[in-house]
N, C-alpha and C positions, 0 to 999 in steps of 0.2 A: 776300309774296302775288304781287308781280310775277314772281318766279322761278318760282313754281308755274304761273302762267299761261303764261309763255314755254314752259315744259317741256310743258305740256299742248297748246298750239297746235303745237309741233313734232312731238310724238309722234302726235297725231291726223293731221296732214298727211303725216308720212312713212309711217305705216302704211297710209293710204288710197292714196297713190300707189305704195307698195311692192307693195300687193295688186293694183292696177290693172296694174303692170308685169308681175307674175307671170301675170296672166290673158291677156296678149298674148305670152306666151313669153319674157319678158326676166327678168333677175335683179331681186330686190327691191331691191337696192342702187342700181340705175339709177333706180327710182322715188323712192328716198329722196335721191338726189343731185339730182334734178329738183325735189323738194320744197324743198330749200335754194335752188336757182336761182330758183325761183318766188318764195320769200320775199325773196331778194335784190333781185329785180326790183321787187316791191311796196314794198319799203323804199325803193328809189331813187326811185320814182315818187310815193309817198304818205307818205314819212317825215316831212315837215313837218307834214301835217295829222294823221297817225296815228303820234305818236312811239313808241308800243308796238312798231311794226313795226321801226323804226330801232333800238330798243334790243335786240331779239332778235339782230340781226346782229353786235352787239358784246357780247353777254352774257358776263360772266365765268363764270357758272354753266355755260353751254354750253361754254365752253372747258375747264372741268374735267371735264364729262361726256364731251367728245370725247376727253380724254386716257385716261379709263377705258374708253372704246370702243376705242381702240387697243390697250389692255392685253388686253382680252377677246377682241378680234379675233385677235390674234397668238396668244393662249393656245388658242383654239378651233382655229386653223389647225394648231398643233402637235398638239393631241389627235386631230384627224381623220387625221393621218398616223401612220406607224409607221416606226421606224428600218429595219426589215426592207424596207419598200416602197422606200427609198431604196437600201439595199445590194443588193437583189435586181434593180435596174434593169439592163436589158441594155446592152451597149456601144452598140447602135443608138439606144436612148432617150437615152443620155448624149450621143452626137453630135448628135441632134436638138435636145437642150437647148442644147448648146454652140454650135450654129449659130444658134439662136433667140436667144442672148444676144449673140454676138459681132457679127453683122451689123447688128441694130437698134442696138446700143450705138455701134458705129462710125458708122453713119449719123446717129444722134442727135447725137453729139459733133461731127461734121462740119458739120451743119446749124446747131447752136447757135453753133459757132465762127465761122461765116460771118455769122450775123445779129446776134449779140450785140456790143455796143459794148465798147471796152477798159474795164476796171474792174479793181479789186482782187479782185473775186469771180468774174470771167469764167471762170477755169479750173475752179472748183468748180461754177458754173452749167452749164458744158457737160457736165461729167461727170454732173450730176443729170439732164440731159436724156437722156443715154445710158442711165443706169440705169432711168429711167422707161420708156423704150422697150424695155428688154431683159426686163422682167418679164412673166409669164404668170399669169393668175388661176385657181388650182387649183379653187376652188369653182365658178366659172362653167364651166370645162371639164368637171368632173364632172356638173354639172347638165345641160349641153347633150347630153352623150354618153348619159346616162341617159335623157332624153327621146327620143333617137333610137333607143334600143334597142341601142346600140353600145358600152356601157361595158366589156363583156367580150369584144369582138372584138380582133383584133390591132391595129387602128387605135385603138380606145379605150384599150387598155392602154398603147400606145406614147405617146399624147398625154398621159395622165394621169401616167405615170411621168416623161416628159420635162418636164412642167409642175412636178412636185415638184422635179426637179433645178434648174429654172429659178428657183423661189422660193428654194431653198437658196443658189445662186449670187448671186441678187439680194441676199439678206440679207448674204452674205459681202461683196459690193461696197458694201453700205450701211455696214458697219463701216469700211471705208476712206473713204467719202464723209464720214461723221460727223467722222472725224478731220481731213479736209481742210477741213471747215466752220470748224473752230476756228482754223485757220491761214490760210485763204484762199488757199492754193496747193498745188501737187502737191509732197509731201515729197520730200527728197533720198533716196538709196539707204539711207543709214544709218537715217534716220527711217522709212522704208518697211519696212526689214528688222525694226526694233523693233516697228513696228505689226503687221506679219504674225505676229511671234513672240507677241504678245499675243493676236491672234486664234486662233492655234494652241493657246496655253496655255488660253484659254477653252474651246475645244472639247474639249481633252483633260480638263480638270477637269469640264466639264459632263457628258461622256460617262462618265467614271469614277464620278461621283455618280449618274448615271442608271442605270448598270448594277449597281453594287454597294451604294450606300447606299439610294437610292430604294426598292427592294423591300423592304428590311429595315424601313424606317421605315413603309412602307405596310402591312406585315403586322401591325404592332402596332396600326394603326388598324382593321384588319379586325375585330378581336375586339370593337370598340365597336359595330360595325354601325350607325353613325349617319352618315347623309349630311352633316349639318352639320359634323361633325368632319372627314370626308374633304375636303369642299369647303374648309373653312379650311385644311387641310393643303396642298392644292394651291395655293391663293392664297399661302400662306406660302413654299412652294417657288418659285413663280413670282417673287415679290418678291425672294427671296434670290438667284435666278438673275439677275434684272435688276440687282440691286446688284453682283453679281459682274462682270457685263458692264461696268457703269459704271466699277468700280474698274479694269478692264483697258482703259480707253479706248474701249469699244465701246458703241453705243446699247443701252438697256435692252430694246428690243423683241426683240432676238436672244435674250437671256436668257429672256424670257417664252416665246418660241417653243420654246426648247430644253426648258423645263420641261414644257410640254404634249406635246412629242415623246416623252418617256419615261414619260408617264402612259398606259400601254397595258395591256390586259387581262392579258397574260402576267406583268406586274410587280405590278399592284395588285389584280387579280381582276376577273372579267367583271361581277359585280354592281356593284362600285364604279365601274368604268369607265362603264357604261352610264347609272348614276344621275347621276354627275357630268358626263358629257358633256351629258346632257339639261339639267341645271341651267345649265351654262355656255352652251349653245346658246340657252336661253330667255332668259337675261339679256342676251346679245349680241344676238340676232336680234330680240328683243321690245322692247329699250329703249336700251341703250348704242349698239349698232351703228348703228341709224337715226339717233340723234343725232349720231354721228361723221360719217356720210355727209352728213347735212344741213348740218353746220358746214362741210364741204369745199364743198358747193354754195353756201352763203352767201358764200364768198369769190370766186365766179365772176363775172366781168363779161362778159356776152354780147356787149359791144361789141368784144371781141377778134376776133370773126368779121368785123367790119366794119373795125376799126383795123388789124389785121395779117392780112388774109385770105390772103396769099401764105405767110407763115410757117406759119400754122395748117394750110393745105392740104398743105404739103410735110411738115409734122409728122405728120399723119394718113397721108399716103401712105407715108412711110418706116415708120411704126408698122405698117401692114398689109403693105405689100410686102416689107419686110425680114424680118419674121417668117415670112411664106409661103415666101419663098426660102430663108432661113437654116435654117428647120426642114424644109421640104419636100424640098430636094435630098438631105440625108442619109438621109431616109426612102426616097427613090427609090434611093439608092445601096445601102440595106439590103435591096433586093429587092422593095419594094412596088410596085404598079401605079401608073401616073400619077394615076389618080383617088384612090387610097388615100393616096398621097404628098401630093396637093393637099389632101385632108382633114386629114392630120396638120399641115401648115403652117397651114391655116385655123384648126384647133383650137387652135393656140397664139397666135392674134391677141388674144384677149380680155385686157384688163387688168383689175384689179380691186382688192380691198382692200389688197394688199401695196403697189401702186404708190401708192395714196392715202395710205398711211401714210408712205411715203418722202416725198411731197410735203409732208404735214403736218409731219413732222420738219424738213424744210428750211425751211418757212415759220416754225416756231418758232425756229429758229436765225438768222433774219433774212436767209436767202439771197436772198430776192426783194426785199429793200430796199436799194436802191443809192442812191448820191448823184445819179446822172443819171436822175431820174424822167421827164425829157422824151423819152427813147427809147421808142417805142412797143412794141418787142419785149420790152424788159426789164419795162416796166410791165405788160404783158399775158402775161408768161411763165407765171405761176401758173395763169391762167384757161385758157390754151392747153393746158397739160398735163392739167388736169382734163377739159376738153372732148374731148381725144384719148382719155382713159380711158373717157368716156361712149360716144363714137361707136364705138370698138372693141368695147366690150362689147355694143353694140347690133347691129352687123353681123354678129358671129360666128355666131349661130345661124341667121341668115338665110342667109349663105353656105354653111354646112354643109348646110342643107337643100336648097340647090340642087345642091351637088356629090353629095350622097348621098341621092337621092330614094328609094331602095329600101333604106334602112339596115337596117331590122328583118329583112329577109331574108338579111342578110350574116353 
């Protein structure tokens, strides 16, 4: 009964604050994150008198639900993309994505290396900060440009295409980061070459299965005309891809993403695609996704803003400035006007589910637990990264509306 009560409280609060966030022009995930932060604050203040609140923050059931949330978030992210969207991306979009990855990652690594104390995990922690700063939230980007009426303009297409490249590059680096978590250091050339060969092998196998085997398997299911069978088949494929990724030393989230990527109308049929996408979106957005975001928020300590204000301020400044410059300059070189290039750079600022997944994976691997808990930056690194994700997601639509006041006419 306690588990049911915990899930009920979390679900009601996340949905209420998620709806409130959408009503003020923000992503629902921001409200869901805030719900977790609010519960964490209440648990800290009243946990002794209301042990129910304290138990929510350490609930084992929530941990399992959050893992399922990661699974479905990455599956839905893959379903919403198509391989052609990535392959058709222009060179300009790729350069925008590359600049939006390299500059923030470099800035994040430099910042973390300067602030973090020496430890056996310092190298991996610095790379984690770089990866977290390099990612762009595709769902947030699409939502903002749709609301501005600019999704099908040159600016909108470039930002969305570059954001897709960003997420793919981020997931690629995640595979390297996961391997580094296991060793605690940067691998030597031979180990790195072996690791990269496993990543290439995974992509080769996943693409071959997606192109040649997936459609034949799906055609057999079409005859059944049953959404339950099709949904089960998709989950089975995602689990198999995740297992394949794990066997090759890559985190399973990349396998789940690839399984969703090849679940497209041209391969499985439009009816099956729309039905299953609706089911996955409902399960993700209506239940598991909110619980995942709440679980992230529950781990946030707002005292990070007081304990390490300088580090947090620089983290956010690099997250915003490096994205705007790293993505905006290539857009300007591609022939865009200064205002449109600024819009492209700003549109790449928002972080989202993918970054939070990376943080969650790192937390599960013990990356934030070090022997020197007295260092304030190390102790507050997790909270600082999550707060950075929330702040960047909040300010992106605000900045875009300032840069593009007449977007619907463009």
